[in-house]
N, C-alpha and C positions, 0 to 999 in steps of 0.2 A: 547727587549726594552733596554738592556745594550749597544747595538750598537748605538741606538738613543742618550742615554745618552752621549756616548763617543763623538758623532759628535756635540751634543750642547756644552759639556764642551770645545772642541777644538775651535769651530767656532762662537758660539753664546753664550758666558759666561754669557751675561746679562740676558739670559732667561733660563739658564741651572738649576736653582733652581725651577723652576715652576713644578707642578705635570705634570705627563705624563701618558695618558690613551689610550689603544688601541681602535680604532674606527671599529665596525664590518662592513663589506662590502663583497658583492658578487664579487666584482671586481678582476681581475686577473693580472692586470699590476702593481698596486701600492698597498702600504700598508700606513695607516694613523693613526696617533696619535694626541689626543687632547692635546695641550700644554697650561696649565693653563686653563683660561676660555675664552680667547680673540683670540687664535690662534690654528693652527694645523700644524702638521709636515707631510709631504707626500713624500714618497720615492719610486722610481722604484724598483720593485721586480724582473724584467726580462729586459735583455738587449735592446729589441725592444721598451721599454718605455723610455729608458734614454734620448733620444733626445727631448722628449716631455717637459721635465723640462725647457730647455733654450728657447723653443718656447713660453711656458706660461708666462715665465719671461718678454720676449720682448713685447707680444701682448696683455696680459690681461689688463695692464694699459691703452691701447688705446681702450678698448671696453666699455666705459662708456655709461651712459644715457639708459640702457636697461630696460625693465618693471620688470625684476627680479634681485636680487641681484646675483653677481658673486664674486668669490674669489679675494682677493687683495693680491699680492705678497709682503710679508714682509721680507723675507730673501732668499738669493740664496746661498745655500750650495754647496760645491765642493767635489770632490774625496778626500777620506781620509782613508788610509789603516785601517781596511780591507774592507771598503765599495767602490765600484769601480765607482760609477756614481755621477752625480750632483743630488741635491734634493732641496725641497723648504719648506719654511715656509709661510703660508697664513692665512688670517684673518679667524676666526671660525664663521661659519653662522649657527644659531640655526634652527634646523628642522629635520624632520625624512624622510627617503626615501619616495617619493610621490607614493606610492602604492594606489590603489583605496579606501582602508579603510582609508586613511589619507585625503581624499579629500572630503569635504562636498557637493560640488556642481560641478559635472563633466562638465556641460555646461560652467560654469563660468572658470574652468580650461581650457577648449578647447579654449575659447575666449582669455584668458591670454597667452596661448602657440602661438596663431595666432599673437597676437601683438608682442610677442617676436621675432618670426621669421621675421615679417615685419620689425621690427626695426633693428634686427640683420643684415638683408640683405641690409640695407641702409647705414651701417657703411663703411667708405671709405676702400676700399679693395686694393688700390694701394700699391704695394710692399708686399702684403700678400703673404704667402707660398702657391704655388700651390698644388693642390692635388697630392699625390703620396706616396711613401713609408712610409714617415713620419707620415702619418695618415691613413695608411692602405688603401689607395686609395679612401676613402671616397669622394664623389663629382666627380669622374671621369665619363665618359659615361657608362651607365648602362651595355652595351655589353661586357665591360672588365670583368665583373663578371660572364659571361655566363659558363665558364667551371667549376668554383667551385660551382655554383648553381646547374647545372645538376648533378654534383657528389654528392652533398648532397642530392638530390631528390632520387637518387638511393640508397643512405644509408638508407633513411627514407621510403622506399616503403612498408616496414612492418607496418607502422603507417598510411600512407596517399595513397590517390588514385593517382597514378604517372601520368595518363593522365590529370587529373584535374589540378594538380600543373603544368605540362608542358604547358597546355593551358593558364594559368594565367601568367606564366613566358614569353611565346611567345608574349602575348599581351603587356605586359610592354615593352619589347624590340622593339615592333613595333611602340611605341609612338615616335614623333619627338624628336630628341636630342636637348640639350641645346645650343644655338647659341649666346646669348647675353654674355656680359662680365661676368667673373666670380664673384661671390659674396661670403661673409664669410659664412662659415658653421661651426657649432658645430661638426658635424660628429656622435654623439653617444647620442642623446636625448632619455632617456627613464627613467623609474621610479626610477632606481638607481642612476642617475645623475641629478635627480630633487628633490628638498626639498619642504616639505610642512610644515606649522606651523599654529596651530589653524584652520586646515581644508582647508587652502588656499596655493596654490603654492607661494613660497617665493624665491627660488633660483635655479639657474643653476650652476652645478659645473663640474669638470673634463673636461678641454678643451684640452686634450692631443691629440685628433683627429681633431682639428680644422684645417682650411685651407681655400682656396678660391677655388670654382668650381661651380657645378651644385647644386642649392639649394634643389632639389628633395630629397637629401639624408635626410635632416633634417625633412622632413614629415613623416618619419618612426614613429615618436611618434604617429601619428594619429591612427596607428593600434596597436602599442605596449602597449599603455596605455588607449586610449579613446574607448568608446562604440559607437555603429552605430549612436545613436541619438547625442551624443557629438561630433562625428566625422563630422557630417553634420555641426554643429556650427562652428567647427574648419575650414571646408572647405570653407564655405561662408564668413568668415572673413580673409582668407589668400588672400594675392596679388600674386597669381599664376595662370597660365593658366591650361587648361585641360590636355595638354601634360605633364606639370610638376607634376600635381597630380597623373597622370597614371604612371610616373617614380617613384613617391613617393611610391606608392603601390608596385612597383616592387622591390624597394630597402628594404621596410618592409619585403617583402617575401623572398628575397635573404639572407639578413642578418640572419633572423630567422631560415631559413633552415640550413644555415652553421653553425650557433652557435648550434643548436640542434643536428645535426649530430655529432658535436664534443664533446658537453658538456652532453649529456642526461644521461651517466653513471656516471659523476663525479661532476656535479655542479647542483643540484636541482633547485636553484633559477633561474639561467639563462635559464634553460630547461623549467620551468614554463612559464617564460615570452616569451620565444620563441614560445611555443605551443599557448599562448594567441594571439600572434601576427598572427600566421598562421590561427587560428580559426577566427579572425576579417577579414583577407583577404578573407577567404573562405565565410564568412558571407556577404561581398560585392558582391561576385559573385552570391551567392544564391538570392539576392534581384534585381539583375540585370537581372537574367534569366527570 
């Protein structure tokens, strides 16, 4: 916290007197502090997240009109010894991480998520940043995740039936690829990046992995948060075809496997969310058999 005070004193003295409170999060790329009652400070904690600041500062103001609130950049901090990267001040959005216990009606949440993605994919994507290293390749063809996904499966073979996972992954890879123009993707929609207030979804935050590419990536939330019945609501309200849905399930499986293989001994929250996602993908298979 002294570092944040130093940065505020040097760069935003008009806000330096406001109370500063750490915000709990299971995120690994950034650290956040509430600044007063109306703002928050967000700073990259690792080099790979440093470029996300400039991207959010440019593009978040152009993403208005979505069904959920999104952060509004209010200040763009710069490198200032001893802190080596850019950082941001955003509007504060009241809410708690949208875990199932914070959502009163999961079917309503599913419909809201579908409306959010439908609207997001219609935002003008001209000149948007193509998916690549800056957003951990979210939105690229699913086949580019083949190596890391199969490696994660091997790591987790003590927990899961490897042939079953392999068959699910192979089925996702067999789905037709996205051939239309790239659209906006958030890249990391899950309960930690969604906020709920008074039982309803109210905001989507952390756009560090946004870019333009295959919208299947953002369908991951259908398995990372929703239940089978609410996932059916989500599916029926989405403006996507069967191939995109199949790739979305593949994205959910791949990201969950890779995250669990890496975090299962060091981050219980991410591990629990990853296991829930894998469970939901397996539940889909059981219903289809």
